[in-house]
C-alpha positions in Angstrom: 114.8 135.7 38.4 118.5 136.3 39.1 120.1 139.6 38.0 123.3 139.2 36.0 126.4 140.9 37.5 128.7 141.3 34.5 131.5 143.0 36.5 131.8 140.5 39.2 133.6 137.8 37.1 136.1 140.5 36.0 136.9 141.3 39.6 137.2 137.7 40.5 139.6 137.1 37.5 141.6 140.1 38.5 141.9 138.9 42.1 142.7 135.5 40.8 145.5 136.8 38.7 146.9 138.8 41.6 146.8 135.7 43.8 148.4 133.5 41.1 151.3 135.9 40.9 152.0 135.5 44.6 151.1 131.8 44.7 154.1 129.4 45.1 152.0 126.7 43.3 151.7 128.9 40.2 155.5 129.5 40.3 156.1 125.8 40.6 153.8 125.1 37.7 155.7 127.6 35.5 159.0 126.0 36.6 157.7 122.5 35.8 156.5 123.5 32.3 159.9 125.2 31.6 161.8 122.2 32.8 159.7 119.9 30.6 160.5 122.1 27.5 164.2 122.4 28.4 164.7 118.6 28.9 162.4 117.7 26.0 164.5 120.0 23.7 167.7 118.2 24.6 166.2 114.7 24.3 164.2 115.4 21.1 167.4 116.9 19.6 169.4 113.8 20.3 166.8 111.0 19.7 164.3 112.6 17.4 160.5 112.7 18.0 160.0 109.0 17.5 163.0 107.9 19.6 162.2 110.1 22.6 159.9 108.7 25.3 157.6 110.8 27.5 158.8 108.9 30.5 162.4 109.7 29.9 161.6 113.4 29.4 159.5 113.5 32.6 162.2 111.7 34.6 164.8 114.2 33.4 162.5 117.1 34.3 161.7 115.6 37.7 158.0 115.6 37.2 155.1 113.1 37.0 154.4 111.5 33.6 150.9 113.0 33.7 152.5 116.5 33.6 152.8 116.3 29.8 149.0 115.7 29.5 148.4 118.5 32.0 150.6 121.2 30.3 150.6 120.2 26.7 147.8 117.7 26.0 150.1 115.0 24.6 153.6 114.2 23.2 152.9 116.1 20.0 151.7 119.2 22.0 155.0 119.1 23.9 157.0 118.8 20.7 155.1 121.8 19.3 155.9 123.8 22.4 159.6 122.8 22.1 159.7 124.0 18.5 157.9 127.2 19.3 159.9 128.3 22.3 163.1 129.5 20.6 161.0 131.0 17.7 158.7 133.0 20.0 161.7 134.0 22.1 163.4 135.6 19.1 160.3 137.1 17.4 159.1 138.6 20.7 162.4 140.5 20.9 162.1 142.1 17.5 158.5 143.2 17.8 157.9 146.5 16.0 161.0 146.3 13.7 158.9 147.1 10.6 157.5 150.4 12.0 157.6 152.8 8.9 158.8 155.6 11.2 162.1 153.8 11.8 165.2 154.2 9.5 166.3 151.1 7.7 169.4 150.8 10.0 167.2 151.1 13.1 164.8 148.4 11.8 167.7 146.0 11.0 169.2 146.6 14.5 166.0 145.6 16.2 165.4 142.7 13.8 168.9 141.2 13.8 169.8 141.6 17.5 168.0 138.5 18.8 169.8 136.3 16.2 173.2 137.0 17.7 173.3 134.9 20.9 175.7 135.6 23.8 178.2 133.0 25.0 175.9 132.2 27.9 173.3 130.8 25.5 175.7 128.4 23.7 174.6 125.2 25.4 170.9 125.8 25.0 171.4 127.0 21.4 173.3 123.9 20.5 170.3 121.7 21.4 167.9 124.0 19.5 170.2 124.0 16.5 170.5 120.2 16.5 166.7 119.8 16.7 166.0 122.3 13.9 168.7 120.7 11.7 166.7 117.4 12.1 163.6 119.2 11.0 165.4 120.8 8.0 166.4 117.3 6.8 163.1 115.6 7.5 160.4 118.2 8.3 157.5 116.9 10.3 153.9 118.0 10.0 154.2 119.9 13.3 157.2 121.8 12.1 155.4 122.8 8.9 152.5 124.1 11.0 154.8 126.0 13.3 156.6 127.6 10.3 153.3 128.6 8.6 151.8 130.1 11.7 154.8 131.7 13.4 157.6 132.3 10.9 155.8 133.1 7.6 154.1 136.3 9.0 157.4 137.7 10.2 159.1 136.8 6.9 156.4 138.6 5.1 156.8 141.7 7.4 160.5 141.7 6.6 159.8 141.4 2.8 157.3 144.3 3.0 159.9 146.5 4.8 162.5 145.7 2.2 160.1 146.4 -0.7 159.3 149.7 0.9 162.9 150.7 1.1 163.7 149.5 -2.4 160.8 151.6 -3.7 158.3 149.0 -5.0 154.7 148.5 -4.0 154.9 144.9 -3.0 157.6 142.1 -2.6 158.6 140.1 -5.6 160.9 137.1 -5.9 164.0 139.3 -5.7 162.8 140.9 -2.5 162.1 137.5 -0.9 165.6 136.4 -2.0 167.0 139.6 -0.3 165.0 138.7 2.9 166.5 135.1 2.8 170.0 136.6 2.5 169.5 139.0 5.5 168.1 136.2 7.7 170.7 133.6 6.6 173.6 136.0 7.3 172.4 136.6 10.9 171.1 133.0 11.5 174.6 131.7 10.8 175.7 133.1 14.2 173.2 130.7 15.8 173.7 127.7 13.6 177.5 127.8 13.0 178.8 129.2 16.3 181.1 126.3 17.0 182.5 126.3 13.5 183.1 130.0 13.7 185.0 129.5 17.0 187.3 126.9 15.2 188.0 129.2 12.3 188.4 132.6 14.0 187.8 132.3 17.8 188.4 136.0 18.5 185.4 137.1 16.4 183.0 135.7 19.1 185.5 135.7 22.0 186.5 139.3 22.1 185.0 141.8 24.5 181.6 143.2 23.4 181.6 140.6 20.6 177.8 140.7 20.2 177.8 144.5 19.7 180.6 144.3 17.1 178.9 141.5 15.2 175.5 143.2 15.3 177.0 146.5 14.0 178.5 144.8 11.0 175.4 142.8 10.3 173.4 146.0 10.1 176.0 147.5 7.8 176.0 144.3 5.6 172.2 144.5 5.4 172.4 148.1 4.2 174.9 147.1 1.6 172.6 144.3 0.4 169.7 146.7 0.2 171.8 149.2 -1.8 172.9 146.5 -4.2 169.2 145.5 -4.8 168.3 149.2 -5.5 171.3 149.6 -7.8 170.6 146.3 -9.6 167.0 147.3 -10.3 168.0 150.8 -11.4 170.6 149.4 -13.8 168.1 147.0 -15.3 165.6 149.8 -15.9 168.2 152.0 -17.5 169.8 149.2 -19.6 166.7 148.7 -21.8 166.7 152.2 -23.4 170.5 152.2 -23.7 170.4 149.0 -25.7 167.7 150.4 -27.9 169.6 153.6 -28.5 172.8 151.7 -29.2 171.1 149.5 -31.9 169.5 152.5 -33.6 172.8 154.3 -33.6 174.5 151.4 -35.3 172.1 151.1 -38.2 172.9 154.5 -39.8 176.6 153.6 -39.7 176.0 150.3 -41.5 173.8 152.1 -44.0 176.5 154.7 -44.6 179.1 152.0 -45.1 176.9 150.3 -47.7 176.4 153.6 -49.5 180.2 154.1 -49.7 
């Protein structure tokens, strides 16, 4: 009877991981996968999912057609990876933004920073924007799945943070609308970059443009939060005032009748 050695596989895996880090083949595999995603993003954005062929994507990436099956399973798997890549790139950068120990401004700085691309990202962001615009108009099943699994949890985390700073136990429709406003304000710098350059080129063309834009976005987010707090406070206070006003009018009317 053989004796099990539970620690040996762990050592082998650790050694394998070290070797993989130094293995040129592993580096080439990573590069091939990245090239497939990069070229697929461009081709899917121009031709759509149905119009793009796996052969065209592989030729552009300089890899064998079998590479898609190897890395992604099939064309749909590649498309899922293409949709996921920019989302995970952004969400990975704002990890921990909802830490209760942070001030609201610090949380917003962490959360909003990845949405403001630098000028070096413009070409890549254009392809991503075109692809996501296609999905906004005609959402595919893959896109719905990606949103549900990878965007909804982060939206809910933002909504919970906003609710906490507004002073309510859990997000309601107004808090979700506030979350939409904060994200839309920042996301516009990804989606409308070229339009902004036509309207006011110095906004994104000046030195340290990203820092200037981010600073104002954090300030605008704080202003939106304060408006929501004020709006809710006004509505709570308005009900008793209306009641008091109506009760004060009644005696005057009664007095007028008595005269």
